[in-house]
N, C-alpha and C positions, 0 to 999 in steps of 0.2 A: 679660817682655814682649819680643816679637820685632819688629824693624824690617822694613818692607816696602820694595820699590822705590819705591812711591808716597811713603812717608815720606822717603826719601833724596832724592827729586826736589826737596824744598824747599831743598836746598843751592844751587840756582841763584839764590836771592834775594840782594839786596845785603847786605853785612856791615857796613853803617854806618847810623847813625840819620839819617833824612831830616827835619831840623827844619822844612824849608819846607812839608811837607805837613800839619803839625799844624793849621794854620789851616783846612784843608779838612775836618777831623773834627768831629763833633758833641761838644761838651763836656757831660758829664753832671754833673760835680761833682768834689770832691777830698777828700783826707784828709791832714791835717798832723800832724806829731809831732816832738818833740825826743827824740833818742836819745843815751844815754851811751856812745857808741862813736866811734872815730876814722874818718876817711874811708877809710883803708886797709882796716879791718875791714869797712866797709859795702860797698865795691866788691868785696872778696873774697867776701862773702856773696852779692852779686847774681850773680856769675859761677859760684857753686857750685850747679849744678843737682842734684848727687848727693844733697844733704841733704834734698830735698823730702819723700820718703815716710817719712823717719825722724824728722826734727824736726817735720814738719807732717803726722803720720799721720792726723789727723782731716780733712785736706783732700786729701791725695794717697795713693793706694794703691800706685802703682808709677810708674816712669819709665825711659825708655831714651833715651840721647843719640843724636841723628842726627849732630851735629857740634858742636865747641866750639873756642874759642880766646880770645885776649885781647879779641877783638871781641864775644864773648858766646857764646850757644849756641842750638841748636834741639833739641827733644826731643819724644818722644811721652809724654804723661803720662795716667794714669788717675786720675780723681777717686775719693775714698773713697765708699763706699756701694754697696749692691747695685744692679746694672744700670747703673752709671755708664759712659758711653762715653769712648773715648779722645779726647784733644785733642792737636793739634800746637801747641806753644808755641815762641815765638821771643823771645829777649832780646838786645838790642843795646846796647852800652855806648859812650858818648862819654866817654872818660877825662878829656879836657881840661876838659870842662864838668861833670864829676861828675854825669852824666845817663845814665839808661838807660830803654829803652822795651821793654815786654813786649807781644806781640801774640798773641792767640788765633787761630791760622790755620785750624783745623778743629775740629769738635765743638761742644759746648755753649758758648755765648757767642762763637762765631766772629765775628770783626770787631771785638771789643772790644780796645782798646789801653789800656795802663796806662803812663803816662809819669811818671818820677820825677826830680825835681831835688833833689839833696842839697847842703847848704851847711854848711861847717865854721864853728863858732862857738867852737871851742877845740881843743886838741890831741886831746881825747877826747870831743868833744861835737859833734853835728851836728843840723841840722833837715832834715826831708824834706817835700816837697810832692808828693803822689801824685795825679796827675790822671787821671780816668777818661774815656775818649773812645770814640766809635763811628765806624767807617768807613761804616756804613750808617745812614740816618735812622731814628730810633726815635720812636714816639709818646710824648707827654709822660708818660702813666701808666706805660708800660713803662720809659721812661728813669728814672723815679723808683724803680721796683722794682729795676732793675739797680744803681742807685747805692746804695741802702740795703744790698743784698746784698754789693756789693763793699766798701763801707766797713766792714761788719761783718767780712768775711773778712780784710781787710788789717789791721784792728786785732788780730785773733787771730794772723795771720802774723807781725806785728812783735813781738807779745808773745813769741812762741816764738823768733824770730830774735835778739832782744835777749839772751835767756838764752844762746844759743849764742855770739854775738859777745863778750859780756862774759866768758864762760868761756874762750873762745879767747884773748882778750887776757891774762887771768890766767895761763893756761898758758904763754904766751910770756914774761910777766914772771917767772914762777917759774923758767923755764929760764935766763933771764938772771941771776937772783939765784944760782942754784945754781952757775953757772960761777965765781962769786967766793966761794963758801962753802968752809968747811973740810971736810976729808975724815975727820973723826973718827967713831967708832962712834956710832950713833944708836939710842936706845931706842924699841922698838916698843910695849912694854907688858907687862903680866903675861901669861905664857903661858896661864894658866887663863882669863883674861878674853878673850883673843883667840880661844882655842879655843871658848869658849861663844858668842861673837858670830859666829864663822865666818870673819871676816876683819878686817883693819885696814889702813889706808892711811897711809903714812909718807913724809915729805919728807926727803931727804938730799942730800949734795953730788952724788951720781951721778944723781939723778933722783927721780921719784915712784914708789913701789912699793907693791904690794899683797901682804900676807902672809896666806895662807889656810891653814886647817886642813882637810885633805882627808878626815879620818876615820882615816887611817893614818899621816899625816905632814904636814910643813909644805911648802907651795909658795910660792915668791916669784916675782913677775913684775912687769914694768913696768906701771904704771897709766896710761900715756900712749900713745895710739894713734900709730903712726909716720906716719899719713897727715896729720892736721892737729892732733895733740896732744889729741884728744878723750879723755874719761875712760874707763878700763877697770877700774873697781873695783866694777862691778855684779855681780849674781848670775851664776853659771855655768849654762850649759845642760846638758842631760842627757849630752852628749858631752864635758863638761869644757872647753868653750870659753867665751870671754867676747866679747860683741859691743859695739862702739862705738855709742852711741846717736845720734851725729851722722850717720854715713853707712853704718852697718850692716856694717862690716868685722869679721870674726871672727878670733880668735886662740886658739891652744892655749896655755893657761897653763903647762903643764908644759915645753913646748919653746920657746915664744915664736913659733912659726911662724904666719904669716898663712894662714889656711885658705881664703881666697878667691883667693890668688895675685894680689892687686891692689896690694900694697905690701910694704915691707920687714918682716922679722921684728922682734919686740920687742927692745929693748936687753937685753943680758945682765944679770941681776940680781946684786946683791951677795950675799955670804955671809950666812947667818942663824946667829946664835949664841944659845944658851940658857945663862943663868948665874943660879943661885939663883932660879929660877922666873920670870926675866924674859927677854924676847926682844930681840935687838939686830941691826941691820943693820950690816955692815962694808963701806963703800964701798971699791972697789979690790980686793976679794977676791971671786972668782967663787964662786957656789953650787956645791958639789960635785954 
């Protein structure tokens, strides 16, 4: 997706939530939910425009960022489905209030705003109140249709986002645990079983790694994306690359190189040893 000068012109808009104007908008209804995530993960997710066409593939086909920062982001997004038109979306974050406002600036549903108030109820549990608003008056029947569609869409979006946020937190926790773990040899499994399955994922002191049988030999690579710790233990593509399901970053499993040029290469894998029909990873020793 290519940006145009018209798209970039939206950067003249203010970069802060205008709470005072909320009272001037037509209230359509809301969607409330309790989420098993920290406020840090939730705000991180709100600011993450890049995951939309990957984690929410049934809702978004593509996205191109106009501008972004701690204040939020503006982007051109294309909805999933044949013939879908582009939309310019804006998301502004008020960090102090744990509040963010999404506005559809152009395209389908232009003028609709989604304002979300998050409230922490524990270290890793929050509630969200998502309010749907319109900057232009809508007839009662149309307002009901918009509300029903938005509630259904946001229920799906949060189902998908919760899975990402919980997995992201687990990856961060695993990394912290590994810092304190011992550096001994780690059993991968039976060489015959791993060869039959095609791959196995193993946790060790140095990280999380995927051991794959290539058909002619063993390949070991980090199973953690260097962007945001997403999982890299999925199937390989025809070019021998693996793609992170969170943001679409591709890596060469043989070299660890990021094929998109968008982030760092994968961490160097440990050595793989085979002894009496079993495979072992040896942290601290590089794979030859």
